[in-house]
Backbone as a printed PyTorch tensor [residue, N CA C, xyz], in Angstrom:
tensor([[[  0.5660,  -1.1350,  -0.0540],
         [ -0.1350,   0.3540,  -0.0860],
         [  0.8580,   1.2040,  -0.2710]],

        [[  0.4970,   2.3340,  -0.5370],
         [  1.5270,   3.8670,  -0.7100],
         [  0.9550,   4.4150,   0.2360]],

        [[  1.4900,   5.3840,   1.0000],
         [  0.6240,   6.6080,   1.8510],
         [  1.7580,   7.4920,   1.4580]],

        [[  1.1510,   8.9620,   1.6830],
         [  1.5710,  10.4800,   1.7130],
         [  2.4280,  10.6760,   2.9110]],

        [[  3.5300,  10.9730,   2.9070],
         [  3.9960,  10.7080,   4.1450],
         [  4.7480,  12.3740,   4.3830]],

        [[  5.0600,  12.6790,   5.6820],
         [  5.4730,  14.5850,   5.4240],
         [  6.1360,  14.7530,   5.1710]],

        [[  7.4670,  13.8560,   4.8960],
         [  9.1040,  14.1440,   4.8050],
         [  9.4500,  13.5640,   3.6660]],

        [[  9.0750,  12.2690,   3.3670],
         [  9.8880,  11.7000,   2.1540],
         [  8.4860,  11.6410,   0.9500]],

        [[  7.5420,  12.4360,   0.7440],
         [  6.6120,  11.9550,  -0.3130],
         [  5.8430,  10.7360,  -0.1080]],

        [[  5.3380,  10.1810,  -1.0080],
         [  4.7560,   8.7360,  -1.3890],
         [  5.8460,   7.7470,  -1.1770]],

        [[  5.7490,   6.8500,  -0.4910],
         [  6.2880,   5.6010,  -0.0990],
         [  5.5360,   4.6940,  -0.0930]],

        [[  5.7090,   3.0270,  -0.4810],
         [  5.3600,   2.1650,  -0.2250],
         [  5.8200,   1.6380,   0.8820]],

        [[  4.3210,   0.9580,   1.4420],
         [  4.8100,   0.3130,   2.9870],
         [  3.9110,  -1.1060,   2.5750]],

        [[  4.4860,  -1.8580,   3.7120],
         [  3.6380,  -3.5260,   3.8230],
         [  2.6920,  -3.0630,   4.7340]],

        [[  2.0740,  -3.5370,   4.2410],
         [  1.0690,  -3.3420,   6.1380],
         [  1.3600,  -4.0340,   7.1250]],

        [[  2.0430,  -4.9270,   7.1050],
         [  2.5580,  -5.6490,   8.4580],
         [  3.5590,  -4.7510,   9.0160]],

        [[  3.6770,  -3.9970,   8.1500],
         [  4.8100,  -2.4080,   9.0740],
         [  3.9430,  -1.8940,  10.3660]],

        [[  3.0530,  -1.8090,   9.6830],
         [  1.9210,  -0.6710,  10.4460],
         [  2.0300,  -1.1400,  12.1330]],

        [[  2.0600,   0.2050,  13.1330],
         [  2.3090,  -0.3820,  14.5830],
         [  0.6350,   0.3960,  14.6570]],

        [[ -0.2670,  -0.6530,  15.5350],
         [ -1.0800,   0.0390,  16.3890],
         [ -0.8150,   0.5500,  17.6800]],

        [[ -1.5680,   2.0840,  17.6340],
         [ -1.8000,   2.5630,  19.1350],
         [ -2.8530,   2.8790,  19.4800]],

        [[ -3.4410,   1.3060,  20.0110],
         [ -4.7010,   1.9040,  20.3370],
         [ -5.5610,   2.5610,  21.1900]],

        [[ -4.4830,   3.3450,  21.7990],
         [ -4.8980,   4.5190,  22.6020],
         [ -4.6210,   5.8050,  21.7430]],

        [[ -4.1730,   5.7650,  20.8640],
         [ -3.8120,   7.1400,  19.8980],
         [ -2.2390,   7.2980,  20.8280]],

        [[ -1.9990,   8.5440,  20.2480],
         [ -0.8510,   9.0160,  21.2220],
         [ -1.8790,  10.6340,  21.8510]],

        [[ -0.9690,  10.7820,  23.0420],
         [ -1.1990,  12.2900,  23.4530],
         [ -1.4680,  13.3500,  22.3020]],

        [[ -2.7520,  13.8580,  22.7170],
         [ -2.7740,  14.8000,  21.7620],
         [ -3.2260,  14.7190,  20.1730]],

        [[ -3.3990,  13.3220,  19.9400],
         [ -3.7790,  12.8110,  18.8550],
         [ -4.3470,  11.5350,  19.1860]],

        [[ -5.7910,  11.7950,  19.4560],
         [ -6.0790,  10.4670,  20.2200],
         [ -6.4870,   9.8690,  18.8160]],

        [[ -6.9940,  10.2790,  17.6070],
         [ -7.8050,   9.6230,  16.5880],
         [ -6.6640,   8.6290,  15.6740]],

        [[ -5.1530,   9.2690,  16.2000],
         [ -4.6260,   8.2760,  15.0300],
         [ -3.8670,   7.3900,  15.4530]],

        [[ -3.7790,   6.3230,  15.2730],
         [ -4.0230,   4.9890,  15.3730],
         [ -2.9360,   3.6920,  15.1540]],

        [[ -2.6490,   4.4900,  14.0430],
         [ -1.7750,   3.4430,  13.0900],
         [ -0.8270,   4.5410,  12.2550]],

        [[  0.5540,   3.8370,  12.7390],
         [  1.7620,   4.8930,  11.9540],
         [  2.8370,   3.8480,  11.8300]],

        [[  3.6340,   3.9330,  11.1640],
         [  4.7690,   3.0800,  10.9790],
         [  6.4370,   4.0410,  10.7900]],

        [[  7.3160,   2.9780,  11.0720],
         [  8.7400,   3.9920,  11.3760],
         [  9.0960,   3.7420,   9.6120]],

        [[  9.5510,   5.2200,   9.8730],
         [ 10.3620,   4.7270,   8.0540],
         [ 12.1110,   5.6250,   8.6720]],

        [[ 12.7030,   4.5930,   8.1190],
         [ 14.0090,   5.4500,   7.6940],
         [ 14.4790,   6.0170,   7.0030]],

        [[ 15.3190,   6.9250,   7.9880],
         [ 15.8740,   8.2810,   6.6370],
         [ 17.1320,   8.1090,   6.4380]],

        [[ 17.3460,   8.1130,   5.0670],
         [ 18.3490,   7.7710,   4.0560],
         [ 19.8070,   8.2860,   4.5900]],

        [[ 20.3970,   7.3790,   4.7230],
         [ 21.9990,   7.7070,   5.2810],
         [ 21.9530,   8.5130,   6.7390]],

        [[ 20.6220,   8.0350,   7.6090],
         [ 20.9870,   8.5780,   8.9950],
         [ 20.5780,   7.3450,   9.7480]],

        [[ 21.6080,   6.5510,  10.5390],
         [ 21.0670,   5.4540,  10.8160],
         [ 20.4360,   6.0180,  12.8560]],

        [[ 20.4850,   7.2880,  12.9390],
         [ 20.3500,   7.4680,  14.0970],
         [ 18.7210,   7.7260,  14.4100]],

        [[ 18.0490,   8.7510,  13.4040],
         [ 16.6860,   8.9390,  13.6300],
         [ 15.8980,   8.2630,  12.9840]],

        [[ 14.6450,   8.3600,  12.8210],
         [ 13.1730,   7.5600,  12.2290],
         [ 12.5880,   8.8700,  12.2730]],

        [[ 11.4270,   8.7400,  11.0130],
         [ 10.3330,   9.1490,  11.1040],
         [  9.0830,   8.0260,  11.7390]],

        [[  8.5090,   8.5950,  12.5920],
         [  6.9970,   7.7440,  13.1000],
         [  5.9650,   8.3390,  12.2040]],

        [[  5.6870,   7.9720,  11.1660],
         [  4.3520,   8.4410,  10.3020],
         [  3.0900,   7.9320,  10.7310]],

        [[  2.0140,   9.0030,  11.0030],
         [  0.6640,   8.4170,  10.5860],
         [  0.0400,   8.1760,   9.0980]],

        [[  0.1050,   6.5050,   9.3070],
         [ -0.9820,   5.9970,   7.9160],
         [ -1.8600,   6.7080,   7.3120]],

        [[ -2.4490,   7.3150,   8.3460],
         [ -3.7270,   8.2840,   7.8770],
         [ -3.9710,   9.5440,   7.6030]],

        [[ -3.0110,  10.2890,   7.8630],
         [ -2.7780,  11.7560,   8.2520],
         [ -0.9660,  12.4770,   7.5320]],

        [[ -1.4870,  12.8240,   6.3240],
         [  0.3960,  12.8850,   5.5680],
         [  1.1500,  13.8340,   6.5590]],

        [[  0.1030,  15.0330,   7.3270],
         [  0.8910,  15.9650,   7.5780],
         [  1.6210,  15.9100,   9.0550]],

        [[  1.2110,  14.6940,   9.6560],
         [  1.4050,  14.3820,  11.4200],
         [  2.4010,  13.1370,  10.8920]],

        [[  3.5320,  13.3520,  11.2400],
         [  4.8010,  12.2560,  11.4280],
         [  5.9330,  13.2440,  12.8010]],

        [[  6.7980,  12.3010,  13.4750],
         [  7.3490,  12.7820,  14.4850],
         [  8.6790,  12.1890,  13.9240]],

        [[ 10.0750,  13.1890,  13.9950],
         [ 11.4630,  12.7330,  14.0530],
         [ 11.5020,  11.6820,  15.1670]],

        [[ 12.0400,  10.3530,  15.6400],
         [ 12.3690,   9.4620,  16.9230],
         [ 13.4790,   9.3860,  16.7940]],

        [[ 14.0340,   8.6300,  18.0200],
         [ 15.4920,   7.8810,  17.9870],
         [ 15.5180,   6.8330,  19.4150]],

        [[ 16.5480,   6.5200,  19.5490],
         [ 16.4620,   5.8210,  20.4460],
         [ 17.1580,   6.7820,  21.2690]],

        [[ 16.2920,   6.4930,  22.7450],
         [ 16.9660,   7.4270,  24.3080],
         [ 18.7230,   6.8830,  24.1420]],

        [[ 18.7770,   5.7010,  24.3780],
         [ 20.0270,   5.2820,  24.4220],
         [ 21.0580,   5.7160,  23.9950]],

        [[ 20.5580,   6.2190,  22.4890],
         [ 22.2710,   6.6310,  21.9060],
         [ 22.3800,   7.6260,  22.2820]],

        [[ 21.7090,   8.2980,  23.1450],
         [ 22.2580,   9.9030,  23.8170],
         [ 22.3200,   9.5680,  25.1530]],

        [[ 21.8190,   8.9150,  26.0780],
         [ 21.7110,   8.5080,  27.2700],
         [ 22.0370,   6.9450,  27.5370]],

        [[ 22.9450,   6.5110,  27.9800],
         [ 23.3220,   5.3930,  28.2260],
         [ 22.2880,   4.5740,  29.5130]],

        [[ 22.7800,   5.1850,  30.3680],
         [ 21.7140,   4.9710,  31.7950],
         [ 20.4940,   5.2270,  31.8950]],

        [[ 20.0240,   5.6720,  30.7820],
         [ 18.3860,   6.0570,  30.7000],
         [ 18.0480,   4.1980,  30.9440]],

        [[ 16.8140,   4.6830,  32.2640],
         [ 16.3710,   3.5490,  32.3370],
         [ 14.8340,   3.8480,  33.2850]],

        [[ 13.5650,   2.8080,  32.9480],
         [ 12.3480,   3.2810,  33.7730],
         [ 11.6620,   1.7760,  34.0370]],

        [[ 10.5640,   1.1660,  34.7010],
         [ 10.0110,   0.0070,  34.7530],
         [  8.7080,   0.3450,  34.0720]],

        [[  8.3460,  -0.4010,  33.0180],
         [  6.6370,  -0.5820,  32.7360],
         [  5.8770,  -1.0140,  33.1130]],

        [[  5.2510,  -0.7790,  33.3470],
         [  4.1280,  -1.3940,  34.5210],
         [  2.9600,  -2.3230,  33.9030]],

        [[  2.2480,  -3.1350,  34.6530],
         [  1.3140,  -4.3330,  34.2260],
         [  0.6150,  -4.2540,  33.0920]],

        [[ -0.0800,  -3.3370,  33.2670],
         [ -1.1790,  -3.0910,  32.1880],
         [ -0.9540,  -2.5190,  30.9090]],

        [[  0.7470,  -1.6710,  31.2010],
         [  1.1930,  -2.0460,  29.7140],
         [  1.7280,  -2.5160,  28.8570]],

        [[  2.1190,  -3.9960,  29.7400],
         [  3.1230,  -5.0420,  29.5290],
         [  1.9170,  -5.7910,  28.9740]],

        [[  0.8090,  -5.7970,  29.4880],
         [ -0.0900,  -6.6280,  29.5490],
         [ -0.8370,  -6.0700,  27.7640]],

        [[ -1.0550,  -4.4450,  27.7390],
         [ -1.7110,  -4.1350,  26.4850],
         [ -0.9710,  -4.4200,  25.1610]],

        [[  0.6130,  -4.4730,  25.5800],
         [  1.5430,  -4.2200,  23.9100],
         [  1.8440,  -5.8370,  24.1930]],

        [[  1.6000,  -6.7750,  24.5380],
         [  1.4700,  -8.0530,  24.6000],
         [  2.9230,  -8.5480,  24.5310]],

        [[  3.4650,  -8.2580,  25.9160],
         [  5.3920,  -8.2130,  25.9610],
         [  5.4930,  -9.1040,  27.3160]],

        [[  5.9950,  -9.9800,  26.4350],
         [  6.7840, -10.8080,  26.9270],
         [  8.1730, -11.2640,  27.2900]],

        [[  9.1470, -10.6400,  26.8590],
         [ 10.2990, -10.7470,  27.1550],
         [ 11.0790,  -9.3000,  26.8890]],

        [[ 12.1870,  -8.8470,  27.0520],
         [ 12.9760,  -8.0530,  26.5400],
         [ 13.1470,  -7.7630,  25.4720]],

        [[ 12.9080,  -8.4680,  24.1480],
         [ 13.0270,  -9.0670,  23.4120],
         [ 11.6230,  -8.1970,  22.3600]],

        [[ 10.3740,  -7.9660,  23.1410],
         [  9.1530,  -7.6780,  23.0180],
         [  9.2840,  -6.3470,  22.6340]],

        [[ 10.5020,  -5.4850,  23.3470],
         [ 10.2980,  -3.9460,  23.5010],
         [ 11.0540,  -2.9810,  22.4950]],

        [[ 10.9440,  -2.2860,  22.4700],
         [ 11.6890,  -1.3930,  22.1350],
         [ 11.2620,  -0.0130,  22.4050]],

        [[ 12.2460,   0.9130,  22.6540],
         [ 12.1360,   2.5910,  23.3930],
         [ 12.8120,   3.3710,  22.4200]],

        [[ 11.5730,   4.4650,  21.9390],
         [ 11.8800,   5.5650,  21.3410],
         [ 11.7450,   6.8350,  21.8730]],

        [[ 12.3840,   8.0780,  21.2790],
         [ 11.5450,   9.2090,  21.9870],
         [ 11.9120,  10.3970,  20.6470]],

        [[ 10.6100,  10.8110,  21.1230],
         [ 10.1910,  12.2610,  20.1320],
         [ 11.4470,  12.7250,  20.0650]],

        [[ 11.9620,  13.5710,  18.9190],
         [ 13.1120,  14.8000,  19.2970],
         [ 12.5890,  15.7300,  18.4340]],

        [[ 13.0530,  16.8190,  19.4220],
         [ 12.3440,  18.1570,  18.6230],
         [ 14.4660,  18.9660,  18.0040]],

        [[ 13.8700,  18.5330,  16.4990],
         [ 14.8550,  19.3990,  15.9800],
         [ 14.8960,  20.9520,  16.1830]],

        [[ 16.2630,  21.3590,  16.4240],
         [ 16.4320,  22.4140,  16.1610],
         [ 18.0200,  23.2150,  15.9330]],

        [[ 17.8230,  24.5830,  15.5290],
         [ 19.1920,  25.0220,  14.7150],
         [ 19.6720,  26.2980,  16.0090]],

        [[ 20.9780,  25.6210,  16.1910],
         [ 21.5710,  24.9030,  16.0900],
         [ 21.3110,  23.1790,  16.8830]],

        [[ 21.5730,  22.5510,  16.2580],
         [ 21.5650,  20.9690,  16.3770],
         [ 21.7450,  20.6530,  17.6810]],

        [[ 22.8180,  21.6930,  18.2550],
         [ 23.0810,  21.0010,  19.8340],
         [ 21.7660,  21.3150,  20.8860]],

        [[ 21.1110,  22.5530,  20.1390],
         [ 20.1110,  22.8850,  21.3080],
         [ 18.7140,  21.7890,  21.1530]],

        [[ 18.7650,  21.0530,  20.0320],
         [ 17.9340,  19.7060,  19.7440],
         [ 17.5150,  19.2870,  21.3920]],

        [[ 16.1070,  18.3610,  21.3530],
         [ 15.7380,  18.2210,  22.4930],
         [ 14.9480,  16.4030,  22.3450]],

        [[ 15.0620,  15.8430,  23.3670],
         [ 14.2520,  14.1890,  23.0560],
         [ 13.4640,  14.4540,  24.6030]],

        [[ 12.2600,  13.9900,  24.4470],
         [ 11.2210,  13.5100,  25.3150],
         [ 11.3020,  12.4430,  25.9280]],

        [[ 12.3790,  12.5450,  27.3580],
         [ 12.7090,  10.7880,  28.2680],
         [ 11.5780,  11.1350,  28.9990]],

        [[ 10.6680,  11.9290,  29.1290],
         [  9.7540,  12.3010,  30.7720],
         [  8.1740,  11.2310,  29.7550]],

        [[  8.2630,  10.8870,  28.6090],
         [  7.0830,  10.3800,  27.6290],
         [  7.5160,   9.0690,  26.4340]],

        [[  8.3330,   8.0380,  26.9780],
         [  8.9080,   7.5070,  25.5140],
         [  7.8470,   6.8690,  25.2940]],

        [[  8.0740,   6.2250,  23.8020],
         [  7.1390,   5.4170,  22.6120],
         [  8.1690,   4.1680,  23.0780]],

        [[  6.7000,   3.0590,  23.7650],
         [  7.5780,   1.8600,  24.0760],
         [  6.6220,   1.0600,  23.1680]],

        [[  7.1830,   0.6660,  22.2070],
         [  6.4560,  -0.2580,  21.0540],
         [  6.5240,  -1.8380,  21.0230]],

        [[  6.2030,  -2.8710,  20.6450],
         [  6.3650,  -4.5310,  20.7150],
         [  6.8770,  -4.3200,  19.0270]],

        [[  7.8730,  -4.6620,  19.0790],
         [  8.2110,  -4.7130,  17.4380],
         [  7.8050,  -5.8890,  17.0460]],

        [[  7.5660,  -6.8660,  17.8420],
         [  7.0110,  -7.9140,  17.4410],
         [  5.4990,  -8.4070,  17.0730]],

        [[  4.8370,  -7.1530,  17.7220],
         [  3.1000,  -7.5210,  17.7420],
         [  2.6090,  -6.0850,  17.0910]],

        [[  3.5130,  -5.3680,  16.8610],
         [  3.2250,  -4.1170,  16.1820],
         [  2.2780,  -3.3880,  17.1180]],

        [[  2.2790,  -3.3540,  18.3210],
         [  1.5610,  -2.4090,  19.1550],
         [  2.5950,  -1.5550,  19.9050]],

        [[  1.9350,  -0.0250,  20.2370],
         [  2.4190,   0.9030,  20.4350],
         [  1.6970,   1.5460,  21.4790]],

        [[  2.6930,   2.5010,  22.2610],
         [  1.9470,   3.6890,  23.3420],
         [  2.9010,   4.1430,  23.6110]],

        [[  2.4300,   5.8380,  24.1180],
         [  3.2670,   6.5310,  24.4870],
         [  3.2780,   6.3990,  26.2350]],

        [[  4.1770,   6.1570,  26.7230],
         [  4.0930,   6.2000,  27.9910],
         [  4.8520,   6.9370,  29.0040]],

        [[  4.0040,   7.8200,  29.6630],
         [  4.0100,   8.4890,  30.3860],
         [  4.8140,   8.3100,  32.0040]],

        [[  5.9710,   8.6190,  32.0100],
         [  6.6080,   8.3830,  33.6280],
         [  6.1110,   9.1060,  34.3260]],

        [[  5.9150,   8.2130,  35.7910],
         [  5.3040,   9.2490,  36.7870],
         [  6.4840,   9.6280,  37.6800]],

        [[  7.7590,   9.5860,  37.1310],
         [  9.1150,  10.5090,  38.2120],
         [  9.5110,  11.5580,  37.5280]],

        [[ 10.1420,  12.5410,  38.4000],
         [ 10.6170,  13.7720,  37.7890],
         [ 12.0020,  13.5730,  37.5870]],

        [[ 12.4510,  12.4040,  37.3430],
         [ 14.1210,  12.0440,  37.1340],
         [ 14.2240,  12.2260,  35.8980]],

        [[ 13.5200,  12.1920,  35.1180],
         [ 14.2490,  12.8330,  33.4720],
         [ 12.5890,  14.1030,  33.0230]],

        [[ 13.3940,  14.7200,  32.2290],
         [ 12.5300,  16.0420,  31.6720],
         [ 11.8660,  15.7870,  30.1930]],

        [[ 10.6050,  16.3550,  29.6680],
         [ 10.0270,  16.0370,  28.4860],
         [ 11.2080,  16.7970,  27.5310]],

        [[ 11.9550,  18.1020,  27.9400],
         [ 13.2200,  18.5500,  26.6660],
         [ 14.3430,  18.6480,  27.3390]],

        [[ 14.6330,  17.6230,  27.4750],
         [ 16.2220,  16.7800,  27.7530],
         [ 17.4720,  17.2990,  26.3190]],

        [[ 18.1460,  17.5340,  26.6420],
         [ 18.7930,  17.9930,  25.3750],
         [ 19.4260,  16.8630,  24.6960]],

        [[ 19.3620,  16.7610,  23.6150],
         [ 19.7660,  15.6980,  22.7270],
         [ 21.4940,  15.3570,  23.2100]],

        [[ 22.2250,  16.4570,  23.6010],
         [ 23.1300,  15.7730,  24.0680],
         [ 23.3520,  16.0410,  25.9290]],

        [[ 23.4060,  14.9700,  26.5330],
         [ 23.7790,  15.2180,  28.0910],
         [ 24.3480,  16.2220,  28.4760]],

        [[ 24.1150,  16.7530,  29.1730],
         [ 25.0690,  18.1890,  29.6440],
         [ 26.4540,  18.0290,  29.7560]],

        [[ 27.1210,  16.7800,  30.3050],
         [ 28.8150,  16.4450,  30.5690],
         [ 28.9950,  16.5380,  28.9210]],

        [[ 28.5520,  16.0300,  27.5270],
         [ 28.9610,  16.4520,  26.7480],
         [ 28.9660,  17.2690,  26.0600]],

        [[ 28.1400,  18.2680,  25.8250],
         [ 27.5420,  19.8380,  25.3370],
         [ 29.1810,  20.8460,  25.3310]],

        [[ 29.2330,  21.3610,  24.1260],
         [ 30.0810,  22.5830,  24.1170],
         [ 29.9930,  23.1810,  25.2050]],

        [[ 30.9310,  24.0760,  26.0780],
         [ 30.3680,  24.8850,  26.6590],
         [ 29.9390,  25.1150,  27.4650]],

        [[ 29.5480,  23.9510,  28.1680],
         [ 28.6810,  24.0370,  29.4470],
         [ 29.3520,  23.2050,  30.8650]]])
């Protein structure tokens, strides 16, 4: 099937690539189907593109690429909803807000996307902790220049 995308025009996707977000995403509860699209030549970032709405796409990345010690516990209700049976059933992504200069870009560590890549279910999981920020710098403070 072909879909129109925000950043890369029309692309062909396999329906077996579609990730179901049964509860939608906060602010976009009607949007329940997304697909992850690779960015050519960029192994760090991907697009999380709505299948239904061309203009709805997020830049996403693994938080572990930037914050090696990032960790949290997934509650039982989410484990059940996403049909998680082992660590292999868990992919964690964060939504990226790109800025210029790039060093001022942020990632949302407070509300990661939890995806079961085997069952193709996903959820934005809001952490009940103040340990992580919703606008954490894409480079940890200890790495950023001039800080």
